[in-house]
VOBA-51935 format. One record per residue (C-alpha): z, y, x; residue in one letter. Coordinates in nm, 4 decimals. Example, Ala and Ser with C-alpha at 12.3 -4.5 7.8 and 13.67 -1.06 7.14 Angstrom:
% residues 2
@w->0.7800&v->-0.4500&u->1.2300&aa->A
@w->0.7140&v->-0.1060&u->1.3670&aa->S
//
This chain:
% residues 364
@w->-1.8446&v->-1.2684&u->-2.0359&aa->M
@w->-2.1670&v->-1.4403&u->-1.9281&aa->E
@w->-2.1069&v->-1.3906&u->-1.5575&aa->L
@w->-2.4400&v->-1.5153&u->-1.4148&aa->F
@w->-2.6291&v->-1.3175&u->-1.6775&aa->E
@w->-2.4367&v->-1.0081&u->-1.5695&aa->K
@w->-2.4997&v->-1.0789&u->-1.1979&aa->L
@w->-2.8718&v->-1.1357&u->-1.2628&aa->T
@w->-2.9135&v->-0.8077&u->-1.4540&aa->Q
@w->-2.8930&v->-0.5986&u->-1.1400&aa->Y
@w->-2.9396&v->-0.8806&u->-0.8869&aa->D
@w->-2.5900&v->-0.8995&u->-0.7417&aa->Y
@w->-2.5517&v->-1.1297&u->-0.4464&aa->E
@w->-2.1926&v->-1.2457&u->-0.4721&aa->Q
@w->-1.8732&v->-1.2095&u->-0.6725&aa->L
@w->-1.5529&v->-1.3355&u->-0.5020&aa->V
@w->-1.2211&v->-1.3959&u->-0.6823&aa->F
@w->-0.9151&v->-1.3689&u->-0.4586&aa->C
@w->-0.5783&v->-1.5098&u->-0.5667&aa->Q
@w->-0.2530&v->-1.5519&u->-0.3823&aa->D
@w->0.0428&v->-1.6313&u->-0.6113&aa->K
@w->0.3165&v->-1.5738&u->-0.3524&aa->S
@w->0.1727&v->-1.2333&u->-0.2557&aa->A
@w->0.0987&v->-1.1336&u->-0.6149&aa->G
@w->-0.2672&v->-1.0792&u->-0.5288&aa->L
@w->-0.5352&v->-1.0778&u->-0.7976&aa->K
@w->-0.8525&v->-0.9218&u->-0.6625&aa->A
@w->-1.2293&v->-0.9206&u->-0.7116&aa->I
@w->-1.4810&v->-0.8456&u->-0.4343&aa->I
@w->-1.8305&v->-0.7606&u->-0.5546&aa->A
@w->-2.1229&v->-0.7596&u->-0.3154&aa->I
@w->-2.4367&v->-0.6079&u->-0.4670&aa->H
@w->-2.7053&v->-0.5928&u->-0.1986&aa->D
@w->-2.7039&v->-0.6464&u->0.1778&aa->T
@w->-3.0719&v->-0.5802&u->0.2509&aa->T
@w->-2.9927&v->-0.2788&u->0.4668&aa->L
@w->-2.6757&v->-0.4150&u->0.6216&aa->G
@w->-2.3199&v->-0.5325&u->0.5445&aa->P
@w->-2.1781&v->-0.4161&u->0.2107&aa->A
@w->-1.9347&v->-0.1279&u->0.2476&aa->L
@w->-1.7173&v->-0.0055&u->-0.0349&aa->G
@w->-1.3565&v->0.0897&u->-0.1028&aa->G
@w->-1.0623&v->-0.1052&u->-0.2273&aa->C
@w->-0.9463&v->0.0225&u->-0.5658&aa->R
@w->-0.6049&v->-0.0706&u->-0.7149&aa->M
@w->-0.5701&v->-0.0200&u->-1.0903&aa->W
@w->-0.3900&v->-0.1404&u->-1.3993&aa->T
@w->-0.6935&v->-0.2818&u->-1.5797&aa->Y
@w->-0.6494&v->-0.3724&u->-1.9430&aa->A
@w->-0.7967&v->-0.7213&u->-1.8823&aa->N
@w->-0.9885&v->-0.9235&u->-1.6199&aa->E
@w->-1.3237&v->-0.8496&u->-1.7787&aa->E
@w->-1.2677&v->-0.4736&u->-1.7382&aa->E
@w->-1.1832&v->-0.5306&u->-1.3739&aa->A
@w->-1.4979&v->-0.7377&u->-1.3126&aa->I
@w->-1.7166&v->-0.4765&u->-1.4851&aa->T
@w->-1.5657&v->-0.1973&u->-1.2721&aa->D
@w->-1.6150&v->-0.3905&u->-0.9487&aa->A
@w->-1.9784&v->-0.4639&u->-1.0286&aa->L
@w->-2.0569&v->-0.1100&u->-1.1371&aa->R
@w->-1.8967&v->0.0410&u->-0.8323&aa->L
@w->-2.0608&v->-0.1999&u->-0.5900&aa->A
@w->-2.4057&v->-0.1236&u->-0.7194&aa->R
@w->-2.3335&v->0.2486&u->-0.6947&aa->G
@w->-2.2398&v->0.2022&u->-0.3265&aa->M
@w->-2.5742&v->0.0334&u->-0.2605&aa->T
@w->-2.7603&v->0.3349&u->-0.3881&aa->Y
@w->-2.5314&v->0.5828&u->-0.2134&aa->K
@w->-2.5703&v->0.4128&u->0.1268&aa->A
@w->-2.9466&v->0.3665&u->0.0894&aa->A
@w->-3.0061&v->0.7281&u->-0.0142&aa->A
@w->-2.7901&v->0.8486&u->0.2733&aa->A
@w->-3.0056&v->0.6610&u->0.5215&aa->G
@w->-2.7244&v->0.4250&u->0.6275&aa->L
@w->-2.7782&v->0.0710&u->0.7382&aa->N
@w->-2.5306&v->-0.0548&u->0.4872&aa->L
@w->-2.5300&v->-0.2312&u->0.1579&aa->G
@w->-2.2980&v->-0.1855&u->-0.1437&aa->G
@w->-1.9746&v->-0.3597&u->-0.2258&aa->G
@w->-1.6387&v->-0.2969&u->-0.3809&aa->K
@w->-1.2943&v->-0.4482&u->-0.4156&aa->T
@w->-1.0720&v->-0.4058&u->-0.7149&aa->V
@w->-0.7089&v->-0.5195&u->-0.7051&aa->V
@w->-0.5456&v->-0.5760&u->-1.0453&aa->I
@w->-0.2015&v->-0.4149&u->-1.0356&aa->G
@w->0.0023&v->-0.0961&u->-1.0540&aa->N
@w->-0.0423&v->0.0997&u->-0.7332&aa->P
@w->0.2974&v->0.2577&u->-0.7801&aa->R
@w->0.4919&v->-0.0604&u->-0.8306&aa->A
@w->0.3013&v->-0.3714&u->-0.7155&aa->D
@w->0.2057&v->-0.2937&u->-0.3560&aa->K
@w->0.3450&v->-0.4984&u->-0.0727&aa->S
@w->0.2673&v->-0.6005&u->0.2842&aa->E
@w->0.1986&v->-0.9535&u->0.1724&aa->A
@w->-0.0558&v->-0.8430&u->-0.0923&aa->L
@w->-0.2722&v->-0.6395&u->0.1406&aa->F
@w->-0.2501&v->-0.8848&u->0.4289&aa->R
@w->-0.3561&v->-1.1634&u->0.1955&aa->A
@w->-0.6483&v->-0.9490&u->0.0845&aa->L
@w->-0.7322&v->-0.8886&u->0.4474&aa->G
@w->-0.7608&v->-1.2637&u->0.5067&aa->R
@w->-1.0008&v->-1.3010&u->0.2177&aa->F
@w->-1.2121&v->-1.0190&u->0.3587&aa->I
@w->-1.2077&v->-1.1736&u->0.7055&aa->E
@w->-1.3293&v->-1.4948&u->0.5432&aa->G
@w->-1.6521&v->-1.3147&u->0.4423&aa->L
@w->-1.7324&v->-1.2822&u->0.8165&aa->H
@w->-1.8536&v->-0.9228&u->0.7985&aa->G
@w->-2.0665&v->-0.9418&u->0.4813&aa->R
@w->-1.8222&v->-0.6933&u->0.3256&aa->Y
@w->-1.6295&v->-0.4033&u->0.4853&aa->I
@w->-1.3542&v->-0.2303&u->0.2862&aa->T
@w->-1.2031&v->0.1159&u->0.2893&aa->A
@w->-0.9580&v->0.3387&u->0.1025&aa->E
@w->-1.0246&v->0.4162&u->-0.2608&aa->D
@w->-0.8406&v->0.5101&u->-0.5821&aa->V
@w->-0.4885&v->0.3724&u->-0.5758&aa->G
@w->-0.4914&v->0.2759&u->-0.2072&aa->T
@w->-0.3970&v->0.4650&u->0.1098&aa->T
@w->-0.4445&v->0.4700&u->0.4840&aa->V
@w->-0.1222&v->0.2674&u->0.5178&aa->S
@w->-0.2666&v->-0.0019&u->0.2940&aa->D
@w->-0.5796&v->-0.0124&u->0.5113&aa->M
@w->-0.3573&v->-0.0518&u->0.8172&aa->D
@w->-0.2056&v->-0.3667&u->0.6584&aa->L
@w->-0.5479&v->-0.5074&u->0.5839&aa->I
@w->-0.6486&v->-0.4270&u->0.9448&aa->H
@w->-0.3763&v->-0.6608&u->1.0724&aa->Q
@w->-0.5833&v->-0.9475&u->0.9288&aa->E
@w->-0.9443&v->-0.8269&u->0.9724&aa->T
@w->-1.1540&v->-0.5858&u->1.1678&aa->R
@w->-1.3824&v->-0.5370&u->0.8682&aa->F
@w->-1.2031&v->-0.2273&u->0.7393&aa->V
@w->-1.2573&v->0.1504&u->0.7823&aa->T
@w->-1.0361&v->0.4444&u->0.7077&aa->G
@w->-0.7349&v->0.3123&u->0.8914&aa->V
@w->-0.4905&v->0.5316&u->1.0880&aa->S
@w->-0.6364&v->0.7499&u->1.3604&aa->Q
@w->-0.4261&v->0.5541&u->1.6088&aa->A
@w->-0.6673&v->0.2657&u->1.5469&aa->Y
@w->-0.9727&v->0.4806&u->1.6135&aa->G
@w->-1.0291&v->0.6023&u->1.2577&aa->S
@w->-1.1904&v->0.9303&u->1.1646&aa->S
@w->-0.8902&v->1.0369&u->0.9532&aa->G
@w->-0.9185&v->1.2062&u->0.6169&aa->N
@w->-1.2839&v->1.2046&u->0.5054&aa->P
@w->-1.2470&v->1.4902&u->0.2601&aa->S
@w->-1.3582&v->1.7686&u->0.4999&aa->P
@w->-1.6809&v->1.5807&u->0.5725&aa->M
@w->-1.7359&v->1.5266&u->0.2007&aa->T
@w->-1.6919&v->1.9010&u->0.1411&aa->A
@w->-1.9323&v->1.9749&u->0.4256&aa->L
@w->-2.1960&v->1.7428&u->0.2790&aa->G
@w->-2.1629&v->1.9026&u->-0.0666&aa->V
@w->-2.1962&v->2.2485&u->0.0890&aa->F
@w->-2.5140&v->2.1497&u->0.2770&aa->R
@w->-2.6499&v->1.9860&u->-0.0401&aa->G
@w->-2.5728&v->2.2992&u->-0.2371&aa->L
@w->-2.7619&v->2.5069&u->0.0228&aa->Q
@w->-3.0642&v->2.2785&u->-0.0215&aa->A
@w->-3.0457&v->2.3203&u->-0.3974&aa->A
@w->-3.0307&v->2.6978&u->-0.3495&aa->S
@w->-3.3419&v->2.6849&u->-0.1317&aa->K
@w->-3.5204&v->2.4817&u->-0.4009&aa->Q
@w->-3.4317&v->2.7210&u->-0.6831&aa->V
@w->-3.3974&v->3.0604&u->-0.5163&aa->F
@w->-3.6234&v->3.0171&u->-0.2114&aa->G
@w->-3.3368&v->3.0617&u->0.0330&aa->T
@w->-3.0305&v->2.8646&u->0.1361&aa->D
@w->-2.8398&v->3.1861&u->0.2010&aa->D
@w->-2.5544&v->3.1786&u->-0.0550&aa->L
@w->-2.4222&v->3.5271&u->0.0163&aa->A
@w->-2.3663&v->3.7041&u->-0.3155&aa->G
@w->-2.4313&v->3.3913&u->-0.5222&aa->K
@w->-2.1629&v->3.3029&u->-0.7794&aa->T
@w->-2.0312&v->2.9476&u->-0.7693&aa->V
@w->-1.7988&v->2.8070&u->-1.0418&aa->A
@w->-1.5825&v->2.5332&u->-0.8927&aa->I
@w->-1.4077&v->2.2872&u->-1.1198&aa->Q
@w->-1.1250&v->2.1189&u->-0.9273&aa->G
@w->-0.9563&v->2.2431&u->-0.6083&aa->L
@w->-0.8306&v->1.9250&u->-0.4501&aa->G
@w->-0.9088&v->1.8390&u->-0.0889&aa->S
@w->-1.2888&v->1.8458&u->-0.1403&aa->V
@w->-1.3087&v->2.1294&u->-0.3900&aa->G
@w->-1.0905&v->2.3521&u->-0.1721&aa->Y
@w->-1.2974&v->2.2580&u->0.1349&aa->G
@w->-1.6161&v->2.3473&u->-0.0493&aa->L
@w->-1.4641&v->2.6782&u->-0.1561&aa->G
@w->-1.3775&v->2.7564&u->0.2053&aa->K
@w->-1.7368&v->2.6975&u->0.3222&aa->H
@w->-1.8710&v->2.9126&u->0.0382&aa->L
@w->-1.6260&v->3.1931&u->0.0997&aa->H
@w->-1.7179&v->3.2009&u->0.4695&aa->E
@w->-2.0846&v->3.2622&u->0.3860&aa->V
@w->-2.0115&v->3.5349&u->0.1320&aa->G
@w->-2.0411&v->3.3530&u->-0.2022&aa->A
@w->-1.8410&v->3.4755&u->-0.5055&aa->K
@w->-1.6126&v->3.2090&u->-0.6520&aa->L
@w->-1.4889&v->3.1390&u->-1.0002&aa->V
@w->-1.2346&v->2.8564&u->-1.0017&aa->V
@w->-1.0221&v->2.6384&u->-1.2201&aa->T
@w->-0.7756&v->2.3504&u->-1.1694&aa->D
@w->-0.4912&v->2.1984&u->-1.3637&aa->I
@w->-0.2666&v->2.2849&u->-1.0693&aa->S
@w->-0.1376&v->2.6463&u->-1.0746&aa->K
@w->-0.0627&v->2.6226&u->-0.7009&aa->E
@w->-0.4270&v->2.5268&u->-0.6256&aa->N
@w->-0.5803&v->2.8178&u->-0.8181&aa->V
@w->-0.3220&v->3.0618&u->-0.6781&aa->A
@w->-0.4192&v->2.9522&u->-0.3283&aa->R
@w->-0.7901&v->2.9991&u->-0.3971&aa->A
@w->-0.7309&v->3.3428&u->-0.5524&aa->A
@w->-0.5340&v->3.4565&u->-0.2493&aa->E
@w->-0.7487&v->3.3056&u->0.0279&aa->E
@w->-1.0977&v->3.3372&u->-0.1254&aa->F
@w->-1.0539&v->3.6283&u->-0.3657&aa->G
@w->-1.1614&v->3.3864&u->-0.6375&aa->A
@w->-1.1669&v->3.4667&u->-1.0064&aa->Q
@w->-0.9461&v->3.2183&u->-1.1994&aa->V
@w->-1.0347&v->3.0851&u->-1.5466&aa->V
@w->-0.8759&v->2.8249&u->-1.7728&aa->D
@w->-1.0041&v->2.4654&u->-1.7417&aa->P
@w->-1.1877&v->2.4731&u->-2.0716&aa->D
@w->-1.3638&v->2.8014&u->-1.9823&aa->E
@w->-1.5336&v->2.6845&u->-1.6606&aa->I
@w->-1.8364&v->2.5353&u->-1.8441&aa->F
@w->-1.9365&v->2.8675&u->-2.0000&aa->S
@w->-1.8972&v->3.0840&u->-1.6895&aa->V
@w->-2.2122&v->3.2800&u->-1.6094&aa->K
@w->-2.2863&v->3.1802&u->-1.2494&aa->A
@w->-2.5657&v->3.0613&u->-1.0236&aa->D
@w->-2.4043&v->2.7252&u->-0.9515&aa->V
@w->-2.1587&v->2.4972&u->-1.1281&aa->F
@w->-1.9730&v->2.2707&u->-0.8793&aa->A
@w->-1.7811&v->1.9865&u->-1.0486&aa->P
@w->-1.5237&v->1.8606&u->-0.8046&aa->C
@w->-1.2773&v->1.6832&u->-1.0321&aa->A
@w->-1.3460&v->1.4406&u->-1.3184&aa->L
@w->-1.6603&v->1.2518&u->-1.4001&aa->G
@w->-1.8671&v->1.2646&u->-1.7240&aa->A
@w->-1.8304&v->1.6405&u->-1.7373&aa->I
@w->-2.1979&v->1.6936&u->-1.8356&aa->V
@w->-2.1838&v->1.5673&u->-2.1887&aa->N
@w->-2.2676&v->1.6565&u->-2.5514&aa->D
@w->-1.9760&v->1.8990&u->-2.5707&aa->Q
@w->-2.0393&v->2.0891&u->-2.2460&aa->T
@w->-2.4114&v->2.0872&u->-2.1765&aa->I
@w->-2.5031&v->2.3678&u->-2.4163&aa->D
@w->-2.2304&v->2.5898&u->-2.2725&aa->Q
@w->-2.3806&v->2.5904&u->-1.9261&aa->L
@w->-2.5107&v->2.9264&u->-1.7980&aa->K
@w->-2.6145&v->2.8228&u->-1.4473&aa->V
@w->-2.9302&v->2.7280&u->-1.2613&aa->Q
@w->-2.7797&v->2.4534&u->-1.0370&aa->I
@w->-2.5156&v->2.1828&u->-1.0784&aa->I
@w->-2.3939&v->2.0598&u->-0.7357&aa->A
@w->-2.0486&v->1.9221&u->-0.6792&aa->G
@w->-1.8451&v->1.6330&u->-0.5388&aa->S
@w->-1.7294&v->1.4598&u->-0.8612&aa->A
@w->-1.8512&v->1.1054&u->-0.9187&aa->N
@w->-2.0541&v->1.0078&u->-1.2269&aa->N
@w->-2.1004&v->1.3681&u->-1.3452&aa->Q
@w->-2.3526&v->1.2714&u->-1.6153&aa->L
@w->-2.1825&v->1.1175&u->-1.9184&aa->A
@w->-2.5100&v->0.9345&u->-1.9884&aa->E
@w->-2.8529&v->0.9344&u->-1.8233&aa->E
@w->-2.9954&v->1.1230&u->-2.1199&aa->R
@w->-2.7882&v->1.4248&u->-2.0107&aa->H
@w->-2.9795&v->1.4197&u->-1.6813&aa->G
@w->-3.3020&v->1.4259&u->-1.8830&aa->D
@w->-3.1690&v->1.7193&u->-2.0851&aa->R
@w->-3.0772&v->1.9156&u->-1.7724&aa->L
@w->-3.4332&v->1.8638&u->-1.6484&aa->H
@w->-3.5699&v->1.9955&u->-1.9757&aa->Q
@w->-3.3361&v->2.2966&u->-1.9595&aa->M
@w->-3.4548&v->2.3855&u->-1.6097&aa->G
@w->-3.1155&v->2.3302&u->-1.4532&aa->I
@w->-3.1399&v->2.1641&u->-1.1084&aa->L
@w->-2.8909&v->1.8770&u->-1.0839&aa->Y
@w->-2.7946&v->1.7530&u->-0.7391&aa->A
@w->-2.7301&v->1.3796&u->-0.7944&aa->P
@w->-2.3634&v->1.3159&u->-0.7252&aa->D
@w->-2.3905&v->0.9969&u->-0.5203&aa->Y
@w->-2.6310&v->1.1722&u->-0.2792&aa->V
@w->-2.4553&v->1.5079&u->-0.2359&aa->I
@w->-2.1070&v->1.3557&u->-0.2063&aa->N
@w->-2.1979&v->1.0900&u->0.0509&aa->A
@w->-2.0368&v->1.2797&u->0.3401&aa->G
@w->-1.7196&v->1.0795&u->0.3267&aa->G
@w->-1.9073&v->0.7508&u->0.3346&aa->L
@w->-2.1295&v->0.8678&u->0.6208&aa->I
@w->-1.8190&v->0.9681&u->0.8140&aa->N
@w->-1.6341&v->0.6389&u->0.7742&aa->V
@w->-1.9558&v->0.4448&u->0.8404&aa->A
@w->-1.9695&v->0.6053&u->1.1823&aa->D
@w->-1.6416&v->0.4265&u->1.2677&aa->E
@w->-1.8451&v->0.1050&u->1.2782&aa->L
@w->-2.0207&v->0.2341&u->1.5919&aa->E
@w->-1.7027&v->0.3691&u->1.7506&aa->G
@w->-1.6231&v->0.7010&u->1.5880&aa->Y
@w->-1.7825&v->1.0139&u->1.7419&aa->H
@w->-1.7056&v->1.3339&u->1.5500&aa->A
@w->-2.0168&v->1.5307&u->1.6520&aa->D
@w->-2.2470&v->1.2414&u->1.5668&aa->R
@w->-2.0801&v->1.1924&u->1.2325&aa->A
@w->-2.1042&v->1.5644&u->1.1560&aa->R
@w->-2.4742&v->1.5737&u->1.2364&aa->N
@w->-2.5347&v->1.2790&u->1.0003&aa->K
@w->-2.3395&v->1.4590&u->0.7227&aa->V
@w->-2.5476&v->1.7734&u->0.7829&aa->E
@w->-2.8648&v->1.5675&u->0.7136&aa->S
@w->-2.7665&v->1.5641&u->0.3413&aa->I
@w->-2.9507&v->1.8984&u->0.3338&aa->Y
@w->-3.2860&v->1.7211&u->0.4216&aa->D
@w->-3.2210&v->1.4276&u->0.1966&aa->I
@w->-3.1624&v->1.6598&u->-0.0998&aa->M
@w->-3.4919&v->1.8450&u->-0.0307&aa->L
@w->-3.6682&v->1.5121&u->-0.0085&aa->Q
@w->-3.5474&v->1.3969&u->-0.3513&aa->L
@w->-3.6180&v->1.7402&u->-0.5055&aa->F
@w->-3.9756&v->1.7002&u->-0.3789&aa->A
@w->-3.9998&v->1.3550&u->-0.5425&aa->I
@w->-3.8649&v->1.5046&u->-0.8705&aa->S
@w->-4.1211&v->1.7850&u->-0.8600&aa->K
@w->-4.4175&v->1.5640&u->-0.7599&aa->E
@w->-4.3600&v->1.3137&u->-1.0362&aa->H
@w->-4.2049&v->1.5500&u->-1.2869&aa->N
@w->-3.8978&v->1.3325&u->-1.3307&aa->I
@w->-3.5256&v->1.4297&u->-1.3459&aa->P
@w->-3.3510&v->1.4448&u->-1.0121&aa->T
@w->-3.1185&v->1.1580&u->-1.0974&aa->Y
@w->-3.4274&v->0.9357&u->-1.1339&aa->K
@w->-3.5686&v->1.0773&u->-0.8084&aa->A
@w->-3.2492&v->0.9770&u->-0.6290&aa->A
@w->-3.2701&v->0.6238&u->-0.7593&aa->D
@w->-3.6361&v->0.6042&u->-0.6610&aa->R
@w->-3.5477&v->0.7257&u->-0.3109&aa->L
@w->-3.2762&v->0.4626&u->-0.2659&aa->A
@w->-3.4792&v->0.1801&u->-0.4234&aa->E
@w->-3.7865&v->0.2608&u->-0.2145&aa->S
@w->-3.5896&v->0.2345&u->0.1098&aa->R
@w->-3.4376&v->-0.0981&u->0.0089&aa->I
@w->-3.7739&v->-0.2403&u->-0.1016&aa->E
@w->-3.9433&v->-0.1353&u->0.2217&aa->K
@w->-3.6760&v->-0.3136&u->0.4251&aa->M
@w->-3.7162&v->-0.6258&u->0.2136&aa->K
@w->-4.0846&v->-0.6271&u->0.3200&aa->Q
@w->-4.0142&v->-0.5902&u->0.6911&aa->V
@w->-4.1265&v->-0.8976&u->0.8774&aa->R
@w->-3.8474&v->-1.1432&u->0.9394&aa->S
@w->-3.8940&v->-1.1821&u->1.3152&aa->T
@w->-3.7123&v->-1.4665&u->1.4852&aa->F
@w->-3.4097&v->-1.3425&u->1.6834&aa->L
@w->-3.2390&v->-1.6024&u->1.8974&aa->P
@w->-2.8625&v->-1.6553&u->1.8494&aa->T
@w->-2.6226&v->-1.8709&u->2.0416&aa->S
@w->-2.6296&v->-2.1246&u->1.7610&aa->R
@w->-3.0097&v->-2.1441&u->1.7476&aa->S
@w->-3.0306&v->-2.1804&u->2.1226&aa->L
@w->-2.7816&v->-2.4613&u->2.1172&aa->L
@w->-2.9686&v->-2.6333&u->1.8305&aa->T
@w->-3.3043&v->-2.6274&u->2.0127&aa->H
@w->-3.1851&v->-2.7353&u->2.3523&aa->R
//
């Protein structure tokens, strides 16, 4: 791997390799862009096939966080940590505390959080070594499980998409097909049921679909049937890359709006949706509620303030839909343009001298 060539491609700032033999730690911290503020991004633990795969994942995820934070209007940049190891067998106090010391050594340039393969308990161990971590136990002032806020953000984004397509954000009587009924998918279903939407659901868990059928009166279909359901909205809340060559022609909806990450298998599928007249709510914008929620912890968590910020996803979605319409570009490109424009504007802001204790001491 030509590392500097890879870093230059998307203008990454920093790649940090963290190793502690006694703790069994092998980790990579990627910092993409800190124009808007310190880089925030989760700590993922995974059994990567090789080190190159781990580096690629860290870089990809860090860049994604830059765009998510920028589009959400947060004063944060994008970063990510990946820990090479089996999350079921290789965790230890020493491993996460060692990682915490490496994060502390970055002096606030990077702030971590829970991600795939890590838990609140793991964040608590990191917190013993550094204050630059969010998503810790509520006893430490955390906001707790971010899933309800993610679900709220998706619901508000879906309302905005409905306003764009149907001229109203009232979802009463609209049919929404939900793929995946985990914490976020179930939460979204609850919001939709409360406003009178009709639900068609699927999940690999029989318990999850039975719960949705009982509580929401939802129609249940097999996982491979969800793509061809005739509905107003398709809400992917499970796996990524679900809009692909095999599924795209099956869709009988006018809107795609869900919480799953990386819903488009390839960018060309976003182009195709645009041509088909299906409004796609870009995933990293509509599912930013969890990030917005944990970011509020950095100011001393306030639930009402965080909720209001998550509710603003409605206005952000309308803004990017307007960009898409004005320039006749797919919504995924409009989302990128929205994020990139904010970063570029901040790069042009005058660098006004702000005195610090160090500068005052230097000029005495």
